[in-house]
C-alpha positions in Angstrom: 0.0 0.0 0.0 1.3 3.5 -0.9 0.6 6.5 1.2 0.6 10.0 0.0 3.1 12.4 1.7 3.1 16.1 1.6 5.9 17.7 -0.5 8.8 19.0 1.4 8.5 22.8 2.1 10.5 25.0 -0.2 13.0 27.3 1.6 12.8 31.1 1.6 15.9 33.0 0.5 16.0 36.4 2.3 18.1 39.2 0.9 18.5 42.6 2.6 18.3 46.0 0.9 19.5 49.2 2.6 16.2 50.9 3.3 12.5 51.3 2.2 13.6 53.5 -0.8 15.7 50.6 -2.1 12.8 48.2 -1.5 10.5 50.5 -3.4 13.0 50.7 -6.2 13.1 46.9 -6.5 9.3 46.6 -6.5 9.2 49.1 -9.4 11.9 47.2 -11.2 10.1 43.9 -10.7 6.8 45.4 -11.8 8.3 46.9 -14.9 9.6 43.4 -15.8 6.2 41.8 -15.2 7.6 39.7 -12.3 5.0 38.3 -9.9 5.6 39.5 -6.3 3.7 39.9 -3.0 2.6 43.3 -1.8 5.0 45.0 0.6 4.5 43.5 4.0 5.2 45.1 7.3 6.4 43.0 10.2 6.8 45.9 12.6 10.6 45.8 12.6 11.1 45.5 8.8 9.2 45.5 5.5 9.6 42.9 2.8 8.3 41.5 -0.5 8.3 37.9 -1.7 9.2 36.8 -5.2 8.5 33.2 -6.1 10.8 31.5 -8.6 9.8 28.7 -11.0 11.0 26.1 -8.5 8.7 27.4 -5.8 11.4 29.1 -3.7 10.3 32.4 -2.3 13.0 35.0 -2.6 12.5 37.8 -0.1 13.8 41.4 -0.2 13.9 42.8 3.4 14.4 46.4 4.5 14.9 47.0 8.3 13.0 49.9 9.7 15.4 52.7 10.9 14.3 52.4 14.6 15.3 48.7 14.7 
């Protein structure tokens, strides 16, 4: 008997950018190229966007907030 198993979770690949202005620049660049991305998300200490690649890995661009 064969049992179904869930696929292994794909890793996230976080990359940092210097600040929110740089994050906004990247979102504009991705949008101009037609790349699918998440909206900018706010964690309280940083803001980030996720960009999935064809293999299902979520690349993340993070900008720390100045007060953190």
